[in-house]
C-alpha positions as CSV (number, residue, x, y, z in Angstrom):
1,M,56.6,15.5,66.5
2,T,55.8,19.2,67.7
3,L,56.4,20.7,70.6
4,T,53.7,23.3,71.8
5,N,53.5,25.7,74.9
6,R,50.9,25.7,77.9
7,N,48.3,27.7,74.8
8,G,49.0,25.2,72.6
9,R,50.9,27.1,70.1
10,E,53.8,25.7,68.0
11,I,57.0,26.8,69.5
12,P,59.3,27.2,66.7
13,F,63.1,26.6,66.9
14,F,64.4,28.3,64.2
15,V,62.9,31.6,62.2
16,A,62.1,31.2,58.6
17,D,63.0,35.0,57.8
18,Y,63.6,38.2,60.5
19,T,64.0,42.0,59.4
20,Y,66.8,44.3,61.1
21,E,65.3,47.2,62.9
22,D,66.5,50.7,64.2
23,I,65.2,51.1,67.5
24,R,67.9,53.7,68.5
25,T,64.8,56.4,68.0
26,A,61.8,54.9,67.9
27,D,59.8,51.9,68.9
28,F,59.6,48.7,66.8
29,D,55.8,48.9,67.0
30,P,54.3,47.1,63.5
31,I,50.9,47.3,64.7
32,T,50.7,50.7,65.3
33,T,53.4,51.7,62.2
34,L,52.0,49.3,59.6
35,R,55.8,49.2,58.9
36,D,58.2,46.3,59.4
37,G,61.9,46.0,57.7
38,H,59.6,44.1,54.5
39,N,57.4,47.1,54.1
40,V,59.1,50.3,54.8
41,G,57.4,52.5,52.2
42,A,54.2,51.5,52.0
43,D,52.1,50.3,54.8
44,M,52.0,46.6,55.6
45,N,48.8,44.6,54.4
46,D,46.6,43.3,56.2
47,S,47.8,39.5,56.4
48,R,51.0,40.3,57.5
49,L,49.9,42.7,60.2
50,G,47.6,39.7,61.2
51,C,50.5,38.0,61.5
52,Y,52.0,40.4,64.1
53,E,49.1,40.5,66.1
54,A,48.2,37.0,66.3
55,A,51.2,35.4,67.5
56,G,53.7,38.1,67.8
57,F,57.4,38.0,67.0
58,L,60.7,36.8,68.4
59,V,63.7,39.8,69.5
60,R,67.2,39.5,69.1
61,P,68.9,42.6,70.8
62,D,72.4,43.7,69.2
63,T,73.5,44.6,73.1
64,D,73.4,43.3,76.6
65,G,70.8,44.7,78.9
66,V,67.3,45.5,79.5
67,L,64.8,45.9,76.6
68,Y,61.6,46.4,77.1
69,A,58.3,45.5,75.0
70,I,54.8,44.1,75.6
71,T,54.7,40.5,75.4
72,W,51.7,38.7,72.9
73,D,50.5,37.5,76.1
74,Q,49.6,41.1,77.5
75,Y,47.6,42.6,74.4
76,S,46.0,39.7,73.5
77,K,44.5,39.4,76.9
78,A,44.0,43.1,76.7
79,I,41.9,43.2,73.7
80,R,38.2,42.4,73.1
81,A,36.8,40.2,69.8
82,G,35.1,42.4,67.3
83,Q,37.5,45.5,68.5
84,T,38.4,47.9,65.3
85,Y,41.9,48.4,64.6
86,A,41.7,51.8,66.5
87,E,40.7,50.7,69.5
88,R,43.1,47.8,69.2
89,V,45.7,50.3,69.0
90,V,44.5,52.6,71.7
91,V,44.6,49.1,73.9
92,L,48.2,48.6,72.9
93,A,49.6,52.1,73.4
94,A,48.3,52.0,77.2
95,L,50.1,48.9,78.3
96,V,53.1,48.7,80.4
97,P,56.4,46.8,78.9
98,Q,58.3,44.4,80.7
99,A,61.7,44.7,81.3
100,Y,64.2,41.6,79.6
101,I,67.8,41.6,80.6
102,G,69.0,40.9,76.9
103,L,71.6,38.8,75.6
104,A,73.1,40.4,72.6
105,G,72.7,37.7,69.7
106,V,70.6,35.8,71.4
107,W,66.7,35.8,70.9
108,V,64.2,36.6,73.8
109,E,62.0,33.6,74.2
110,C,58.6,35.0,74.8
111,P,56.7,36.6,71.6
112,V,56.3,40.6,71.7
113,V,54.4,43.2,69.9
114,K,56.3,46.3,70.7
115,V,60.0,46.9,71.7
116,F,61.0,50.3,73.6
117,A,63.1,52.7,71.8
118,Q,66.8,53.3,73.6
119,S,65.9,56.8,73.7
120,D,62.5,56.5,75.2
121,Q,62.1,58.9,78.3
122,S,60.6,56.2,80.5
123,Y,61.3,52.8,78.9
124,G,64.9,53.4,77.6
125,S,66.0,49.7,76.4
126,L,70.0,49.5,76.0
127,A,69.9,47.7,72.5
128,S,70.5,50.2,69.5
129,Y,69.2,47.4,66.9
130,V,67.0,44.3,67.1
131,N,66.1,41.6,64.5
132,V,62.9,41.0,64.4
133,A,61.3,37.2,63.0
134,L,57.5,36.6,62.9
135,V,56.2,33.7,64.9
């Protein structure tokens, strides 16, 4: 039996792989930066970028408290078919993040596409580091 959410997407119980991301001074925004823990010295290939855009990622903060993020749902509803990569990046930058009350070491149940840094002047997350797992 496969469990799915209201959009027909499978609900994962275990992640296959994850990365450790520093969000003290920079947002974790793999769609814009084309970088993640597996692609530090070079841009992601289109396939990996497509994974982030197609389903988002799960995030697990290292600290209890507010974690600001753009949800995959926000992003997917804001972009249109046929938009270029540059147009999608502009759309992502215009979205207002949601605040989550995260628990240290616990996965946030909602797929996201961007996590805001601790140092962000408007939307500073309390976490310093997060684990990120593709959905």
